[in-house]
ZAGUFI-317216 format. One record per residue (C-alpha): x negated, y, z; residue in one letter. Coordinates in Angstrom, 2 decimals. Each point is the difference from the previous one (the first is absolute). Layout:
ZAGUFI-317216
<rec X="X" Y="Y" Z="Z" kollo="A"/>
...
//
This chain:
ZAGUFI-317216
<rec X="0.01" Y="0.00" Z="-0.01" kollo="X"/>
<rec X="-1.29" Y="3.49" Z="-0.88" kollo="X"/>
<rec X="-1.50" Y="1.96" Z="2.90" kollo="X"/>
<rec X="1.75" Y="3.34" Z="0.35" kollo="X"/>
<rec X="-1.47" Y="3.39" Z="0.71" kollo="X"/>
<rec X="1.81" Y="0.15" Z="3.33" kollo="X"/>
<rec X="1.84" Y="-2.42" Z="2.26" kollo="X"/>
<rec X="3.48" Y="1.19" Z="0.93" kollo="X"/>
<rec X="1.79" Y="-0.70" Z="3.24" kollo="X"/>
<rec X="2.99" Y="-1.52" Z="-1.80" kollo="X"/>
<rec X="-0.99" Y="-3.58" Z="-0.80" kollo="X"/>
<rec X="2.92" Y="-0.45" Z="-2.38" kollo="X"/>
<rec X="-0.87" Y="3.13" Z="-1.99" kollo="X"/>
<rec X="-3.69" Y="-0.90" Z="0.03" kollo="X"/>
<rec X="0.80" Y="-3.44" Z="-1.40" kollo="X"/>
<rec X="2.24" Y="1.43" Z="-2.70" kollo="X"/>
<rec X="-2.68" Y="2.49" Z="-1.06" kollo="X"/>
<rec X="-2.72" Y="-2.65" Z="-0.01" kollo="X"/>
<rec X="2.09" Y="-2.24" Z="-2.23" kollo="X"/>
<rec X="0.54" Y="2.85" Z="-2.43" kollo="X"/>
<rec X="-3.67" Y="0.91" Z="0.15" kollo="X"/>
<rec X="-0.91" Y="-3.57" Z="-0.98" kollo="X"/>
<rec X="1.93" Y="0.50" Z="-3.22" kollo="X"/>
<rec X="-1.62" Y="3.44" Z="-0.53" kollo="X"/>
<rec X="-3.38" Y="-1.63" Z="0.47" kollo="X"/>
<rec X="0.83" Y="-2.67" Z="-2.57" kollo="X"/>
<rec X="1.04" Y="2.65" Z="-2.57" kollo="X"/>
<rec X="-3.09" Y="2.04" Z="0.86" kollo="X"/>
<rec X="-2.28" Y="-2.98" Z="-0.67" kollo="X"/>
<rec X="1.69" Y="-0.47" Z="-3.37" kollo="X"/>
<rec X="-0.45" Y="3.69" Z="-0.80" kollo="X"/>
<rec X="-3.73" Y="0.20" Z="0.57" kollo="X"/>
<rec X="-0.82" Y="-2.84" Z="-2.41" kollo="X"/>
<rec X="1.03" Y="-0.88" Z="-3.52" kollo="X"/>
<rec X="-3.10" Y="0.63" Z="-2.09" kollo="X"/>
<rec X="-3.12" Y="-2.03" Z="-0.59" kollo="X"/>
<rec X="-1.70" Y="-1.43" Z="3.09" kollo="X"/>
<rec X="-2.80" Y="2.55" Z="0.32" kollo="X"/>
<rec X="2.49" Y="2.88" Z="-0.09" kollo="X"/>
<rec X="2.37" Y="-1.72" Z="2.41" kollo="X"/>
<rec X="-2.81" Y="-0.40" Z="2.54" kollo="X"/>
<rec X="-0.52" Y="3.75" Z="-0.12" kollo="X"/>
<rec X="3.64" Y="1.15" Z="0.05" kollo="X"/>
<rec X="0.89" Y="-2.47" Z="2.79" kollo="X"/>
<rec X="-3.07" Y="0.83" Z="2.10" kollo="X"/>
<rec X="1.51" Y="2.53" Z="2.42" kollo="X"/>
<rec X="3.38" Y="-1.67" Z="0.23" kollo="X"/>
<rec X="-1.69" Y="-3.27" Z="0.96" kollo="X"/>
<rec X="-2.03" Y="1.85" Z="2.69" kollo="X"/>
<rec X="3.20" Y="0.60" Z="1.96" kollo="X"/>
<rec X="1.31" Y="3.29" Z="1.34" kollo="X"/>
<rec X="2.72" Y="1.29" Z="2.31" kollo="X"/>
<rec X="2.78" Y="0.05" Z="-2.66" kollo="X"/>
<rec X="1.32" Y="3.04" Z="1.89" kollo="X"/>
<rec X="1.73" Y="1.45" Z="-3.06" kollo="X"/>
<rec X="1.91" Y="-3.15" Z="-1.02" kollo="X"/>
<rec X="0.95" Y="-0.44" Z="3.63" kollo="X"/>
<rec X="1.48" Y="3.52" Z="0.04" kollo="X"/>
<rec X="1.96" Y="-0.69" Z="-3.22" kollo="X"/>
<rec X="1.56" Y="-3.03" Z="1.68" kollo="X"/>
<rec X="0.64" Y="1.79" Z="3.29" kollo="X"/>
<rec X="1.79" Y="2.90" Z="-1.70" kollo="X"/>
<rec X="2.01" Y="-2.47" Z="-2.07" kollo="X"/>
<rec X="1.53" Y="-1.08" Z="3.31" kollo="X"/>
<rec X="1.87" Y="3.33" Z="-0.05" kollo="X"/>
<rec X="1.92" Y="-1.00" Z="-3.11" kollo="X"/>
<rec X="2.44" Y="-2.74" Z="-0.99" kollo="X"/>
<rec X="-0.68" Y="-3.38" Z="1.70" kollo="X"/>
<rec X="0.37" Y="-1.72" Z="-3.36" kollo="X"/>
<rec X="-2.71" Y="2.15" Z="-1.56" kollo="X"/>
<rec X="-2.66" Y="0.07" Z="2.74" kollo="X"/>
<rec X="-2.07" Y="-2.68" Z="-1.72" kollo="X"/>
<rec X="1.24" Y="0.56" Z="-3.56" kollo="X"/>
<rec X="-2.29" Y="-0.25" Z="-2.99" kollo="X"/>
<rec X="-0.09" Y="3.76" Z="-0.25" kollo="X"/>
<rec X="-1.14" Y="0.37" Z="3.61" kollo="X"/>
<rec X="-2.64" Y="-2.71" Z="-0.36" kollo="X"/>
<rec X="-1.26" Y="1.43" Z="-3.30" kollo="X"/>
<rec X="-0.22" Y="3.47" Z="1.54" kollo="X"/>
<rec X="-2.12" Y="-1.47" Z="2.82" kollo="X"/>
<rec X="-2.34" Y="-1.49" Z="-2.59" kollo="X"/>
<rec X="-0.18" Y="3.28" Z="-1.92" kollo="X"/>
<rec X="-1.17" Y="2.04" Z="2.99" kollo="X"/>
<rec X="-2.65" Y="-2.57" Z="0.98" kollo="X"/>
<rec X="-1.33" Y="-0.29" Z="-3.56" kollo="X"/>
<rec X="-0.20" Y="3.78" Z="-0.15" kollo="X"/>
<rec X="-1.85" Y="0.07" Z="3.31" kollo="X"/>
<rec X="-2.43" Y="-2.69" Z="-1.16" kollo="X"/>
<rec X="-0.68" Y="1.93" Z="-3.22" kollo="X"/>
<rec X="-1.00" Y="3.09" Z="2.00" kollo="X"/>
<rec X="-2.34" Y="-2.08" Z="2.19" kollo="X"/>
<rec X="-2.03" Y="-1.12" Z="-2.99" kollo="X"/>
<rec X="-0.37" Y="3.63" Z="-1.07" kollo="X"/>
<rec X="-0.67" Y="1.29" Z="3.53" kollo="X"/>
<rec X="-2.81" Y="-2.50" Z="0.57" kollo="X"/>
<rec X="-1.73" Y="1.12" Z="-3.21" kollo="X"/>
<rec X="0.30" Y="3.66" Z="0.93" kollo="X"/>
<rec X="-1.24" Y="-0.65" Z="3.56" kollo="X"/>
<rec X="-2.66" Y="-2.52" Z="-0.99" kollo="X"/>
<rec X="1.51" Y="-2.22" Z="2.68" kollo="X"/>
<rec X="-1.98" Y="-3.15" Z="0.75" kollo="X"/>
<rec X="2.98" Y="-2.03" Z="1.19" kollo="X"/>
<rec X="3.77" Y="-0.09" Z="0.31" kollo="X"/>
<rec X="2.07" Y="-2.26" Z="2.23" kollo="X"/>
<rec X="-3.05" Y="-1.93" Z="1.06" kollo="X"/>
<rec X="-0.98" Y="-0.85" Z="-3.57" kollo="X"/>
<rec X="-2.50" Y="1.70" Z="-2.34" kollo="X"/>
<rec X="1.60" Y="2.91" Z="-1.85" kollo="X"/>
<rec X="0.84" Y="-0.89" Z="-3.59" kollo="X"/>
<rec X="-2.56" Y="2.35" Z="-1.55" kollo="X"/>
<rec X="-2.77" Y="-1.65" Z="2.04" kollo="X"/>
<rec X="0.74" Y="-3.27" Z="-1.82" kollo="X"/>
<rec X="1.24" Y="1.10" Z="-3.44" kollo="X"/>
<rec X="-1.25" Y="3.58" Z="-0.34" kollo="X"/>
<rec X="1.78" Y="3.35" Z="-0.11" kollo="X"/>
<rec X="1.44" Y="-0.22" Z="-3.51" kollo="X"/>
<rec X="1.70" Y="-3.34" Z="0.57" kollo="X"/>
<rec X="1.26" Y="0.98" Z="3.45" kollo="X"/>
<rec X="1.60" Y="3.17" Z="-1.44" kollo="X"/>
<rec X="1.63" Y="-1.99" Z="-2.79" kollo="X"/>
<rec X="1.28" Y="-2.55" Z="2.55" kollo="X"/>
<rec X="1.75" Y="2.81" Z="1.82" kollo="X"/>
<rec X="1.49" Y="1.20" Z="-3.28" kollo="X"/>
<rec X="1.25" Y="-3.52" Z="-0.75" kollo="X"/>
<rec X="1.71" Y="-0.32" Z="3.36" kollo="X"/>
<rec X="1.67" Y="3.40" Z="-0.39" kollo="X"/>
<rec X="1.26" Y="-0.99" Z="-3.46" kollo="X"/>
<rec X="1.44" Y="-3.20" Z="1.48" kollo="X"/>
<rec X="1.69" Y="2.04" Z="2.72" kollo="X"/>
<rec X="1.43" Y="2.25" Z="-2.74" kollo="X"/>
<rec X="1.34" Y="-2.99" Z="-1.94" kollo="X"/>
<rec X="1.70" Y="-1.36" Z="3.09" kollo="X"/>
<rec X="1.50" Y="3.33" Z="1.07" kollo="X"/>
<rec X="1.49" Y="0.38" Z="-3.49" kollo="X"/>
<rec X="2.40" Y="-2.79" Z="0.90" kollo="X"/>
<rec X="1.33" Y="2.14" Z="2.86" kollo="X"/>
<rec X="1.32" Y="2.76" Z="-2.23" kollo="X"/>
<rec X="-1.03" Y="3.45" Z="-1.28" kollo="X"/>
<rec X="0.39" Y="1.75" Z="3.38" kollo="X"/>
<rec X="-2.33" Y="-2.51" Z="1.66" kollo="X"/>
<rec X="-2.51" Y="0.54" Z="-2.83" kollo="X"/>
<rec X="0.17" Y="3.78" Z="0.42" kollo="X"/>
<rec X="-0.53" Y="-0.29" Z="3.76" kollo="X"/>
<rec X="-2.94" Y="-2.36" Z="-0.50" kollo="X"/>
<rec X="-1.64" Y="2.38" Z="-2.46" kollo="X"/>
<rec X="0.47" Y="2.99" Z="2.31" kollo="X"/>
<rec X="-1.49" Y="-1.99" Z="2.89" kollo="X"/>
<rec X="-3.04" Y="-1.03" Z="-2.05" kollo="X"/>
<rec X="-0.51" Y="3.64" Z="-1.01" kollo="X"/>
<rec X="-0.08" Y="0.96" Z="3.67" kollo="X"/>
<rec X="-2.46" Y="-2.77" Z="0.78" kollo="X"/>
<rec X="-2.33" Y="1.25" Z="-2.72" kollo="X"/>
<rec X="0.42" Y="3.67" Z="0.91" kollo="X"/>
<rec X="-0.76" Y="-0.78" Z="3.64" kollo="X"/>
<rec X="-3.20" Y="-1.74" Z="-1.04" kollo="X"/>
<rec X="-0.92" Y="2.85" Z="-2.34" kollo="X"/>
<rec X="0.67" Y="2.65" Z="2.61" kollo="X"/>
<rec X="-2.15" Y="-1.89" Z="2.47" kollo="X"/>
<rec X="-2.94" Y="0.07" Z="-2.43" kollo="X"/>
<rec X="0.37" Y="3.79" Z="-0.49" kollo="X"/>
<rec X="0.63" Y="0.82" Z="3.64" kollo="X"/>
<rec X="1.96" Y="2.95" Z="1.36" kollo="X"/>
<rec X="-0.16" Y="3.52" Z="-1.38" kollo="X"/>
<rec X="-1.66" Y="2.61" Z="2.21" kollo="X"/>
<rec X="3.36" Y="1.36" Z="1.08" kollo="X"/>
<rec X="1.42" Y="-3.43" Z="0.94" kollo="X"/>
<rec X="-0.14" Y="-1.53" Z="3.45" kollo="X"/>
<rec X="-2.14" Y="-3.17" Z="-0.31" kollo="X"/>
<rec X="2.10" Y="-1.94" Z="2.51" kollo="X"/>
<rec X="3.30" Y="0.85" Z="-1.77" kollo="X"/>
<rec X="-1.63" Y="-0.82" Z="-3.34" kollo="X"/>
<rec X="-1.19" Y="-3.37" Z="1.34" kollo="X"/>
<rec X="3.52" Y="-0.86" Z="1.28" kollo="X"/>
<rec X="1.44" Y="0.82" Z="-3.42" kollo="X"/>
<rec X="-2.57" Y="-2.27" Z="-1.65" kollo="X"/>
<rec X="1.06" Y="-2.80" Z="2.37" kollo="X"/>
<rec X="3.65" Y="0.66" Z="-0.87" kollo="X"/>
<rec X="-0.78" Y="-0.22" Z="-3.73" kollo="X"/>
<rec X="-2.49" Y="-2.88" Z="0.03" kollo="X"/>
<rec X="1.82" Y="-2.20" Z="2.54" kollo="X"/>
<rec X="3.29" Y="1.49" Z="1.08" kollo="X"/>
<rec X="1.40" Y="0.22" Z="-3.51" kollo="X"/>
<rec X="-0.13" Y="-3.78" Z="-0.69" kollo="X"/>
<rec X="1.21" Y="-0.86" Z="3.51" kollo="X"/>
<rec X="2.91" Y="2.40" Z="-0.53" kollo="X"/>
<rec X="0.81" Y="-1.61" Z="-3.37" kollo="X"/>
<rec X="-0.13" Y="-3.43" Z="1.60" kollo="X"/>
<rec X="2.65" Y="1.07" Z="2.49" kollo="X"/>
<rec X="2.09" Y="1.67" Z="-2.72" kollo="X"/>
<rec X="-0.07" Y="-3.07" Z="-2.23" kollo="X"/>
<rec X="1.17" Y="-2.21" Z="2.85" kollo="X"/>
<rec X="2.99" Y="2.20" Z="0.73" kollo="X"/>
<rec X="0.93" Y="0.62" Z="-3.64" kollo="X"/>
<rec X="-0.36" Y="-3.58" Z="-1.22" kollo="X"/>
<rec X="2.13" Y="-1.32" Z="2.86" kollo="X"/>
<rec X="2.79" Y="2.51" Z="-0.65" kollo="X"/>
<rec X="-0.49" Y="2.06" Z="3.16" kollo="X"/>
<rec X="0.76" Y="3.19" Z="-1.95" kollo="X"/>
<rec X="-1.93" Y="3.18" Z="-0.91" kollo="X"/>
<rec X="0.41" Y="1.72" Z="3.37" kollo="X"/>
<rec X="-1.54" Y="-2.93" Z="1.90" kollo="X"/>
<rec X="-2.71" Y="-0.31" Z="-2.69" kollo="X"/>
<rec X="-0.95" Y="3.68" Z="0.52" kollo="X"/>
<rec X="-0.23" Y="-0.43" Z="3.75" kollo="X"/>
<rec X="-2.15" Y="-3.12" Z="-0.11" kollo="X"/>
<rec X="-2.26" Y="1.51" Z="-2.68" kollo="X"/>
<rec X="-0.66" Y="2.98" Z="2.33" kollo="X"/>
<rec X="-0.60" Y="-2.48" Z="2.82" kollo="X"/>
<rec X="-2.39" Y="-1.99" Z="-2.22" kollo="X"/>
<rec X="-2.14" Y="2.99" Z="-0.92" kollo="X"/>
<rec X="-0.45" Y="0.91" Z="3.66" kollo="X"/>
<rec X="-0.79" Y="-3.61" Z="0.90" kollo="X"/>
<rec X="-2.62" Y="-0.09" Z="-2.75" kollo="X"/>
<rec X="-1.73" Y="3.09" Z="1.35" kollo="X"/>
<rec X="0.12" Y="-1.43" Z="3.55" kollo="X"/>
<rec X="-1.51" Y="-3.26" Z="-1.32" kollo="X"/>
<rec X="-2.92" Y="1.81" Z="-1.63" kollo="X"/>
<rec X="-0.71" Y="2.19" Z="3.04" kollo="X"/>
<rec X="0.00" Y="-3.15" Z="2.11" kollo="X"/>
<rec X="-2.57" Y="-1.41" Z="-2.44" kollo="X"/>
<rec X="-2.22" Y="3.01" Z="0.70" kollo="X"/>
<rec X="0.07" Y="-0.93" Z="3.71" kollo="X"/>
<rec X="-0.63" Y="-3.69" Z="-0.78" kollo="X"/>
<rec X="-3.00" Y="0.90" Z="-2.14" kollo="X"/>
<rec X="-1.64" Y="1.33" Z="3.16" kollo="X"/>
<rec X="1.50" Y="-1.94" Z="2.85" kollo="X"/>
<rec X="0.44" Y="-3.52" Z="-1.36" kollo="X"/>
<rec X="-1.87" Y="-3.12" Z="1.01" kollo="X"/>
<rec X="-1.76" Y="-1.12" Z="-3.19" kollo="X"/>
<rec X="0.67" Y="-3.67" Z="0.81" kollo="X"/>
<rec X="3.75" Y="0.73" Z="0.16" kollo="X"/>
<rec X="0.30" Y="2.48" Z="-2.85" kollo="X"/>
<rec X="-2.63" Y="-1.42" Z="-2.32" kollo="X"/>
<rec X="-1.22" Y="3.58" Z="-0.52" kollo="X"/>
<rec X="-3.16" Y="1.74" Z="1.21" kollo="X"/>
<rec X="0.98" Y="2.91" Z="2.26" kollo="X"/>
<rec X="-0.80" Y="3.35" Z="-1.62" kollo="X"/>
<rec X="0.02" Y="-1.20" Z="-3.60" kollo="X"/>
<rec X="1.62" Y="3.24" Z="-1.17" kollo="X"/>
<rec X="-2.59" Y="2.06" Z="1.90" kollo="X"/>
<rec X="-2.85" Y="-1.87" Z="-1.66" kollo="X"/>
<rec X="1.50" Y="0.75" Z="-3.40" kollo="X"/>
<rec X="0.36" Y="3.67" Z="0.85" kollo="X"/>
<rec X="3.79" Y="-0.15" Z="-0.15" kollo="X"/>
<rec X="1.81" Y="2.47" Z="2.23" kollo="X"/>
<rec X="2.87" Y="-1.64" Z="1.87" kollo="X"/>
<rec X="2.37" Y="1.62" Z="2.48" kollo="X"/>
<rec X="-2.25" Y="-0.14" Z="3.11" kollo="X"/>
<rec X="-2.87" Y="1.79" Z="-1.75" kollo="X"/>
<rec X="2.37" Y="2.47" Z="-1.66" kollo="X"/>
<rec X="1.51" Y="0.86" Z="3.39" kollo="X"/>
<rec X="-3.49" Y="0.59" Z="1.42" kollo="X"/>
<rec X="-0.84" Y="2.31" Z="-2.92" kollo="X"/>
<rec X="3.30" Y="1.81" Z="0.47" kollo="X"/>
<rec X="-0.81" Y="0.58" Z="3.68" kollo="X"/>
<rec X="-3.48" Y="1.19" Z="-0.92" kollo="X"/>
<rec X="1.40" Y="2.50" Z="-2.51" kollo="X"/>
<rec X="2.23" Y="1.40" Z="2.76" kollo="X"/>
<rec X="-2.87" Y="0.20" Z="2.50" kollo="X"/>
<rec X="1.71" Y="-2.62" Z="2.19" kollo="X"/>
<rec X="-2.40" Y="-2.97" Z="-0.38" kollo="X"/>
<rec X="-1.77" Y="-1.35" Z="3.09" kollo="X"/>
<rec X="-3.67" Y="-0.93" Z="0.22" kollo="X"/>
<rec X="0.59" Y="-3.71" Z="-0.68" kollo="X"/>
<rec X="2.01" Y="0.82" Z="-3.11" kollo="X"/>
<rec X="-2.72" Y="2.37" Z="-1.21" kollo="X"/>
<rec X="-2.54" Y="-2.83" Z="0.50" kollo="X"/>
<rec X="2.19" Y="-2.38" Z="-2.03" kollo="X"/>
<rec X="0.27" Y="2.43" Z="-2.92" kollo="X"/>
<rec X="-3.74" Y="0.53" Z="0.06" kollo="X"/>
<rec X="-0.70" Y="-3.75" Z="-0.03" kollo="X"/>
<rec X="2.46" Y="-0.51" Z="-2.87" kollo="X"/>
<rec X="-2.35" Y="2.00" Z="-2.23" kollo="X"/>
<rec X="-2.69" Y="-2.64" Z="0.47" kollo="X"/>
<rec X="-0.54" Y="-3.17" Z="-2.03" kollo="X"/>
<rec X="2.32" Y="-2.58" Z="1.56" kollo="X"/>
<rec X="-1.30" Y="-2.97" Z="-1.99" kollo="X"/>
<rec X="-1.95" Y="-0.91" Z="3.11" kollo="X"/>
<rec X="2.18" Y="-2.23" Z="2.22" kollo="X"/>
<rec X="-1.25" Y="1.59" Z="3.22" kollo="X"/>
<rec X="0.77" Y="3.55" Z="-1.25" kollo="X"/>
<rec X="3.51" Y="-1.06" Z="-1.06" kollo="X"/>
<rec X="0.63" Y="-1.78" Z="3.31" kollo="X"/>
<rec X="-0.99" Y="3.16" Z="1.89" kollo="X"/>
<rec X="2.51" Y="2.18" Z="-1.85" kollo="X"/>
<rec X="2.74" Y="-2.63" Z="0.30" kollo="X"/>
<rec X="-0.64" Y="-0.26" Z="3.74" kollo="X"/>
<rec X="0.24" Y="3.73" Z="0.45" kollo="X"/>
<rec X="3.23" Y="0.19" Z="-2.01" kollo="X"/>
<rec X="1.56" Y="-2.82" Z="2.03" kollo="X"/>
<rec X="-0.66" Y="1.98" Z="3.18" kollo="X"/>
<rec X="1.13" Y="3.36" Z="-1.38" kollo="X"/>
<rec X="3.59" Y="1.24" Z="0.52" kollo="X"/>
<rec X="0.38" Y="0.37" Z="-3.76" kollo="X"/>
<rec X="0.59" Y="-3.73" Z="-0.34" kollo="X"/>
<rec X="2.97" Y="0.16" Z="2.36" kollo="X"/>
<rec X="1.23" Y="3.09" Z="-1.85" kollo="X"/>
<rec X="-0.04" Y="-2.05" Z="-3.22" kollo="X"/>
<rec X="1.85" Y="-2.86" Z="1.70" kollo="X"/>
<rec X="2.61" Y="2.49" Z="1.17" kollo="X"/>
<rec X="0.50" Y="1.29" Z="-3.55" kollo="X"/>
<rec X="0.50" Y="-3.53" Z="-1.31" kollo="X"/>
<rec X="2.65" Y="-0.60" Z="2.66" kollo="X"/>
<rec X="1.58" Y="3.41" Z="-0.78" kollo="X"/>
<rec X="0.42" Y="-0.97" Z="-3.68" kollo="X"/>
<rec X="1.45" Y="-3.36" Z="1.00" kollo="X"/>
<rec X="2.41" Y="1.69" Z="2.41" kollo="X"/>
<rec X="1.08" Y="2.44" Z="-2.71" kollo="X"/>
<rec X="0.66" Y="-2.96" Z="-2.30" kollo="X"/>
<rec X="2.25" Y="-1.57" Z="2.60" kollo="X"/>
<rec X="1.83" Y="3.28" Z="0.51" kollo="X"/>
<rec X="0.97" Y="-0.01" Z="-3.70" kollo="X"/>
<rec X="1.75" Y="-3.32" Z="0.58" kollo="X"/>
<rec X="2.27" Y="1.55" Z="2.64" kollo="X"/>
<rec X="2.24" Y="1.05" Z="-2.88" kollo="X"/>
<rec X="0.75" Y="-3.69" Z="-0.72" kollo="X"/>
<rec X="2.38" Y="-2.26" Z="1.94" kollo="X"/>
<rec X="-1.57" Y="-2.13" Z="2.68" kollo="X"/>
<rec X="-0.58" Y="-3.58" Z="-1.15" kollo="X"/>
<rec X="-2.55" Y="-2.80" Z="0.26" kollo="X"/>
<rec X="-1.65" Y="1.41" Z="-3.13" kollo="X"/>
<rec X="-0.16" Y="3.48" Z="1.54" kollo="X"/>
<rec X="-1.65" Y="-1.39" Z="3.12" kollo="X"/>
<rec X="-2.44" Y="-2.04" Z="-2.12" kollo="X"/>
<rec X="-1.03" Y="3.07" Z="-1.99" kollo="X"/>
<rec X="-0.73" Y="1.90" Z="3.23" kollo="X"/>
<rec X="-1.97" Y="-2.98" Z="1.20" kollo="X"/>
<rec X="-1.84" Y="-0.15" Z="-3.31" kollo="X"/>
<rec X="-1.13" Y="3.64" Z="0.40" kollo="X"/>
<rec X="-1.24" Y="-0.63" Z="3.54" kollo="X"/>
<rec X="-1.88" Y="-3.19" Z="-0.88" kollo="X"/>
<rec X="-1.90" Y="1.65" Z="-2.85" kollo="X"/>
<rec X="-1.50" Y="2.57" Z="2.39" kollo="X"/>
<rec X="-0.35" Y="-2.39" Z="2.96" kollo="X"/>
<rec X="-2.90" Y="-1.52" Z="-2.00" kollo="X"/>
<rec X="-2.06" Y="2.86" Z="1.47" kollo="X"/>
<rec X="0.24" Y="-1.39" Z="3.53" kollo="X"/>
//
């Protein structure tokens, strides 16, 4: 049975979702192959490496808000496959742009096949997502295209950085909303729409999904610093080593610009200018950040975004699905603990 991104309190709902996810996983496996063997090895690489399947899970959860007879319909299941294929496509491209050595505990695709083939593999998976979404109707296609545009614009804006008159923290949050929140929002929308929950419910859960996506990424910024590498499979401070500003460092820089940064924060910013390829140098900065109040401030912002997501759901009638969506938001940020 497919392992889900979160484990819900309702055993019956959890079982129903896991059964549906098993079928999503089967369709996903079929979607990443279908060419000659060498190509299939490449296009199936990241799917076979695993993953949280958070987005398909959200499609299925939001489908619970619709007609009981449509909660696991072909349209719902295909929508779940579409969002995961789209997500996988972006991972191939992201790893090339970031020169990532690994993904999901496996070597990144470009480390095995090279940049050109990895980029093309992402393109293939997006084309297969597009073919599948075409079966869901023109409105679903339009939404998918708009979501993919936001994903790309978020990535582009990140490479350019903020303008001089833009607040770097606000700019970063918008990048998170575009790069991650947009596809999470569309996952929620598809679940509601394909199950017949209606446009009003779909709008509410899409707003919820975008906020959950931002909360998820902010939580990842905390995990990048605070996680146990044996548990997370990730070296703490990976983003720092690559010179990537995440929310904790942006908050420190914001405090420095306002003249409000303490001595420890000033020391951290100074050390961040050094070469962090050395493990000892990286460990020193990570240790200081773990002890600095900025890490708890970042945790609080993740929880704030998750709480705002749950507040959006207050417009919907109370139900098991409503409770599960609130639980889903909490569990995604509880990973920081």
